[in-house]
C-alpha positions in Angstrom: 12.9 -3.8 -39.1 15.1 -0.8 -39.4 16.7 0.7 -42.5 20.2 -0.2 -41.2 19.5 -3.9 -41.2 21.6 -6.0 -43.6 20.0 -7.5 -46.7 17.1 -6.7 -48.9 13.5 -6.6 -47.5 12.6 -10.0 -49.0 15.8 -11.5 -47.5 14.9 -10.0 -44.0 11.3 -11.2 -44.2 12.4 -14.6 -45.5 14.7 -15.0 -42.4 11.8 -13.9 -40.1 9.5 -16.5 -41.8 12.1 -19.2 -41.3 12.4 -18.4 -37.6 8.6 -18.2 -37.1 7.8 -21.5 -39.0 10.6 -23.3 -37.1 9.2 -22.1 -33.8 5.6 -23.0 -34.8 6.6 -26.5 -35.8 8.4 -27.1 -32.5 5.9 -25.5 -30.2 2.4 -25.3 -31.8 1.9 -27.8 -34.6 0.9 -31.1 -33.1 0.3 -33.2 -36.3 1.7 -36.7 -35.5 2.8 -37.2 -39.1 5.3 -34.4 -38.8 8.5 -36.0 -37.6 11.8 -34.3 -36.9 11.9 -31.5 -39.5 14.3 -28.6 -39.8 13.6 -25.5 -41.8 16.8 -24.7 -43.6 15.8 -21.7 -45.7 13.0 -19.6 -47.2 13.0 -18.2 -50.7 10.6 -15.2 -50.9 9.6 -13.6 -54.2 10.5 -9.9 -54.6 6.9 -8.9 -54.3 6.6 -10.9 -51.0 3.6 -12.9 -52.2 5.1 -16.4 -52.5 7.4 -18.2 -50.2 9.2 -21.6 -50.7 10.0 -23.0 -47.3 12.8 -25.5 -47.6 12.6 -28.3 -45.0 15.0 -31.1 -44.3 14.0 -34.4 -42.8 16.2 -37.3 -41.7 14.5 -40.6 -41.9 13.0 -43.1 -44.3 11.3 -42.2 -47.5 7.9 -43.2 -46.0 8.5 -41.0 -42.9 9.5 -38.1 -45.2 6.3 -38.4 -47.2 4.2 -38.5 -44.1 6.0 -35.5 -42.7 5.4 -33.5 -45.9 1.7 -34.5 -45.9 1.5 -33.2 -42.4 3.3 -29.9 -43.4 0.8 -29.5 -46.3 -2.1 -30.1 -43.9 -0.7 -27.5 -41.5 -0.1 -24.9 -44.1 -3.3 -22.9 -43.6 -2.7 -22.7 -39.8 1.0 -21.7 -40.4 -0.2 -18.9 -42.8 -2.6 -17.5 -40.2 0.1 -17.5 -37.6 2.5 -15.8 -40.0 -0.1 -13.1 -40.6 -0.3 -12.5 -36.9 3.4 -12.3 -36.5 4.2 -10.3 -39.6 1.7 -7.5 -39.2 3.9 -5.1 -41.3 3.0 -7.1 -44.5 -0.1 -6.2 -46.4 -0.6 -9.7 -47.6 0.7 -13.0 -46.0 2.7 -14.9 -48.6 1.4 -18.1 -50.1 3.6 -20.8 -48.7 4.9 -24.1 -50.2 7.0 -26.6 -48.4 9.9 -28.0 -50.5 12.1 -30.9 -49.5 15.8 -29.8 -49.0 18.1 -32.7 -49.5 21.3 -30.8 -48.6 21.6 -32.3 -45.1 20.9 -35.8 -46.4 23.5 -35.2 -49.1 26.0 -33.9 -46.6 25.5 -36.9 -44.4 26.1 -39.2 -47.4 29.3 -37.3 -48.3 30.6 -37.6 -44.7 29.9 -41.3 -44.6 31.9 -41.8 -47.9 34.8 -39.7 -46.5 34.8 -41.7 -43.3 34.8 -44.9 -45.3 37.7 -43.7 -47.4 39.6 -42.7 -44.3 39.1 -46.2 -42.8 40.2 -47.8 -46.0 43.3 -45.6 -46.2 44.2 -46.5 -42.6 43.7 -50.2 -43.3 45.8 -49.8 -46.5 48.6 -48.3 -44.5 48.5 -51.1 -42.0 48.5 -53.7 -44.8 51.4 -52.1 -46.6 53.4 -51.8 -43.3 52.8 -55.6 -42.7 54.0 -56.3 -46.2 57.2 -54.3 -45.6 57.8 -56.1 -42.2 57.6 -59.5 -43.9 60.5 -58.6 -46.3 
């Protein structure tokens, strides 16, 4: 990574970790417990020794729990692969997968907005019918 790259070193390394872990989960990790999971972000400590990998999962609570059990099980393999890919680091960060509910929350907000929009449209239809009866 060059000096002219934007962001601090931890930010640049965190983004690289996000890309690598996403690719590994799509192409290399074959644990059947891991469903559709999306790596949303990575928080890396300033000393580059600890990484929280935020993952989002759409599905039931039971499916999410199985997915995160699979991610925990795959953590040693993912760390080894990170070490191979990030040779410029003296030490591979300890990684921890954390559930990111932002996509789930966003989906819920959109559903509420759509419901309100439908209700408003129905209200306009109702009030127009009331005016027509007068």
